[in-house]
N, C-alpha and C positions, 0 to 999 in steps of 0.2 A: 955334376952335383944333382941336377934335377932328376936324373935317372935313379940315383941312389935314394933320393927322398921318396920317389914314387915306389921303388921296390920295397924299401923298408916299411913305408906306410901300408902297402898292400899286405905284407906279412902281418903287421900289427892289427890291421883291420880284420883279417881272417881270425886271428887269435882272440881279439876283443869280442867280436860278434859271436864267435863260437861259444865263448864262455857264458854270454848272456842267454844262450839257448840250452846249454848242457844242464844247468840247474833246473829250469822250469820243466824240462822233459821228464824229470823224475817225479814231478808233482802228481800226475795221474796215478803213478804206482803207489805213492804214499797215501793218496786219497782212497784208492781201491782197497788198501790194506787197513784203512782206518788208523794209520800210524802217522803222527805228527800233523797231518792234514785231514780234517773230517767234513769239510763243506766247500762248495765252490766259492762262497763268500771269503773264505780264508785265502784261497788262491787269488781272488780279486784284491784282498788287502795286501798280500805279499807284493803283487805286481804294482799296485798303486803306490805304496810306500817306497818300493824300490825305485820306481821311476821318479818320484818326487825327490828322493835322495840324489839321484843323478842330476836332476834339474838344479838343485842348490849347489852341488859340488862343482858343476861346470862353470858357474859364475866365479867360484874360487880359483878354478884352474886357469881361467883367462887372466886373473890377477897374478897368479904365480908365474905364468908364462912371460910376464914382463920382466921378471927377475931371474928366472931359472931357464937354462937351456932346454929346448924342446926334447932333445935326446935324453936328458936326465929325467924329465917327467915321464917319458916312455919307459925308461928303465924301472922307475918306481912302480909304474903301472903294471908291467908284466910280472914283477916279483910279487906284487900284491895279488894279482890274479891267481898265480900258482898257490899262494897261501890260502886264498879264499875258497878254492875248490876243495882243498883238503879239509878246511874248517867245517864246511857244510856236512861232511860225513860224521862229525862229532855231535851233531844236534841231537838232543834228547827230549825236546818238547817243541811245541809250535813257537814259543817265545824265543828259544835259542836258535831255531831254524830261521826265524825272522831276523835276528841279530846278524847271523852269518851271511844271510842273503843280502842284507843291506850293506855289509862290508864288501861283498862282491860288486854291488852297484857303485860303491864309492870308487873302487880301483879300476872299473871299466869306464869311468867318466872322463878320461883324459883325451882319448882319440878324437872324438868328433869336433869339439870346439877348436882344438889346436892344430891337429895334423891335416884336416881337410883344408883349413886356411893356408897352411904351409904349402900344400900341393898347389892350391890355386895361385899363390903368389910366386911360386917357382916355375910355373909352366908358361910358355908363350901363349898368347891369345888364340892362335891358330890350333894349338894342341889341347885346349882346355876340355873340350867335349870328350876327346879320347882319354885324357888322364882321369877325368871324373868317372868315366865308364869303367876304366881299369880298377881304380880303387874301390868303387862300389861293387863291382863283380867279385873282387877278391874277398870282401867281407862276406858276400853270399857263399863263396866256396867254403869258408870257415863254418858257416851255418849248415851248409849241406853235409859236411863231414860230421858235424855234431849230431844232426838228425839221423844220419845213416848209422852211426856207431852206438849212440846211447841206448837205443831200444834193444839192440841185439846183445850188447854187453850186459845190460840189466837183466835181460831174459835168460842169458847163459849163467850169470853169477848172481849178483844182487844189485840194488840201486846205488850202492856206494862205488862199485867197480868203475863205472864210466867217469866218475869224478876223479878217481886216482889216475886213471889212464890219461885223461885230459890234463891233469896237473903236470904229468911227465912231458906230454907234448908241448905244453906251454913253456916249460923250461927250455926245450930245444928250439922252438920257433922264436921265442922272445930273445934268446941269446943271439941267434942268427940276425934277427931284425935290428938289434942294437949294434952289432958289429959292422953292419953295412953302413951305418951313419955315424960311427964313432968319431970320425974326423970331419963331420959336417957340422958347422956352427950356425946357430940361429941368432947370433948376437947382432947381425946386421939388419935384422927384421925391424920394420917400423913398429914401435910400441904405441898402442892406442891410449888415449886419455880415458881414465876409468871413472870420471865424474858422472853423476846421474844424468846431466844434460847430454853427455856424450853417448851414453847408452840409449837415451830416448831419441837422439838424432839418428842413430844407426837403425833403431826399430822403425822409424818412419821410412827409411830407405827400403826396408823389406816387408812393409805392412801388406803389400799386395800379394805376397806369397803365403801369408798366414793360413788361409783356408787349405792350401795345398799341403802344408806341413801338418796341419791338423789331420787331414786325410791320411798322410803317411804314418803318423804316430798311431792313429787308431787302427789302421789296417795291420800293421806289424804286431801290435799288442794282442789284438783279437786272435790272430793266427797262432802266435807263440804260446799264449796262455790258455786258449780254449779249443783250438783245432785238435790237439792230442786227446783231450777229454771227449770231444765230439766223436772222433773215430773209435776210440777205445771203449767208451761207455755207451754211446748211442747205437753204434753199428757193430760192436763186439769185435773190433779189429785188434789182434794181438799187438802188444806194445812194440815189438820188433818190426812188424809190418807197418804199424803207424809211423814209426821212424823212417821207414823206406818211402812211404808216400810223401811225407814232409820233406825228405831229402830230394825227391823229384820236384816238389814245389819250388824249393830254393834253386835246384839245378836249372830249371827252365828260366827262373828269374835271373840266374847268373848269365845265361846265354843272352837274354834280352838286355841285361845291363851292359855286357861287353859289346853288344851290337848297337847300343844307344847312339854312339858317335856317328855311325853310318846312317842310321835312320833319321837322326837329327839333320844331317847334311842333305839327305834325300827329300824329306818331307817338311822339315822345319821344326824347331823346338816346340812351338806352341801346339802344332797339330799332333805331334807325338804325345805330348803331355796330356792334352785334352782327351785323345782317344784312349789313353791308358786309364784315366779316371772313369770314363764312361763304361768301358768293358769291365773294369773292376767292380763297379756298382752292380752290374747284371750278374756277374759270377758269384758275388756274395749272396745275392738273393737266391741263386740256384742252390748254393750250399745249404742255406736255411730251409729251403723247400724240398730238399732231396728225399725221395722215397726210399732210397737204398744207398749202400756204401759207394757204388760206382759213380752215381751222379754226384755225390758229395766230393769224391776224389777228383772227378773231372772238373767240377767247379773250382776246387782248390788249386788245381794245376793251372787253369786259365788265370785265376786270380794272381798267382805267383808271377806269371809272365808279365802282367801289366802293372801290378803294384811295384815290383822291384825295378821297373823302368822309370818310375816317377822320381826316385831318389837322385840319380845323376841329372835328370832334367832340372829339378829344383836347385841342386848344388851349382849347376851351370848358370842358372838365372842369377843366383847370388854372386858367383864369381865374376860374371860379366857385367853386373849392374852396380856393384859396390866398390868404391875406391880401395886400393890395396891396404891403406893404413887402417881401414875400418873393418877389414874382413874377419879378423879374429873375433871381434864382438858380433859381427853379423852372423857368422856360423854358430856362435854360442847362442844367439837369440833363436835362430831357426831350429837348432837342435833342441833347445829347451821348450820351445813351443810344441815341437813334435812329441817330446817326452811328456809334457803336461797333458796334452790331449790323450796320449796313450794311457797315462795313469788314470785319468778321470773315466775314460771309456772302459778300461779294464775293471775298475772298481764297480761301475754301474753294471757291467756285463756279468760280474759274479753274482750280484744281487738278483738280476733278472733271470740268471740260470737257475738259481735256487727256487725262484717263484714260478717260472714258465718253462724251464727245461733248457738243455744245453744248446739248442738251436737259436735261442734268443740273441746271443751276441752277434750272430751273422746277419740277422734282420736289422739290428741296430746299426751295424757297420754299413750295410747296404744303403740305408736311408741317409746316413751322413755322407757317404760317397756320392750319392745322387745329388745332394744339396751342393756339394763342392763342384760337381760337374756343371750344374746350372749356373753357379756363380761365374765360372770362367767362360761359359758359353754365351752368357748374356753380355750386352755391350760394355757395361762398366768393368767387369772382370776381363773381358777381351782387350780393352784398352790398357788395362794395368799390365798385362803381359806383353803387349806389343813391343815396347821398347827393349825388353830383355830377350826378345825372340830373334833379334837381328844377328 
């Protein structure tokens, strides 16, 4: 059963995360044409409202998971994803684009609060690092394929073609993922209390991880929403080649994600986590200061390696430090903290980009990453991670 859950979860993670990248990848094209999107602030508004939508929906998903089978929630999710990709192609104004984009964020809000907790509770303690690395890496593979395909499909045909192609892929992948777990029930799962005091109790259990998840949400949002514009607008990199560079970004992160279990056993969870944040801060600064495209690309690739290793680190801290009965709420909390930070930073980054240029988001992200590193490097933050690093 645990193998079926991990296999299906990996497929759905790839599908889910690819979808959240496919649509933003066409934003630079729309901006460049002056069609539907006419400023960086509009990109910031799309990302902000989209992420806030996910934040609110994930609280609802946790409640629904107490009454509905996890596999049924996943079925609804993947059908909605297919429909959302097609609906975006029908947008005729910024307002309709926003509506369809928010619909996409609603249907991609199921995986993280429910399925990561399902993996954590179904795996033995000795295999938790490995399982978290696998599911995290699988999500990265979906993003890699999205980056690699969207630019070239749009360059060869138009901005709508990648959305149609990925809708078809989602039908195939979603059907396979559902069939794998069609006979696996979540009815035996411990259902959490959803009273306010229960949510607050769980938040206290993960409060020491809040800076880490703020960093994770910020780093992902800045890359997804602003790296394509940086390469395409600042350094005149064609959109197809931009997708190739970003696919290399996620590919290297995928390798590091799959290798997290080995590195964690070799050097310790805390060491790997702290090193990842420190190098990420430096690489973000290098991207912002880059005199040419190759320095920017190099900084982006290094950033991918270390940013994407922090996710399995943080999920393992939660899985090993929170009781099984509280884990659905715990993963909902940390996912929403990550989303909220990404939403706020993405909105601010759009305003700063219009005012100071497209390099501004990377300076902002570098400063926040450095602050996170200092928190965990200093005694208070180091003590907070000590118990979860065993």
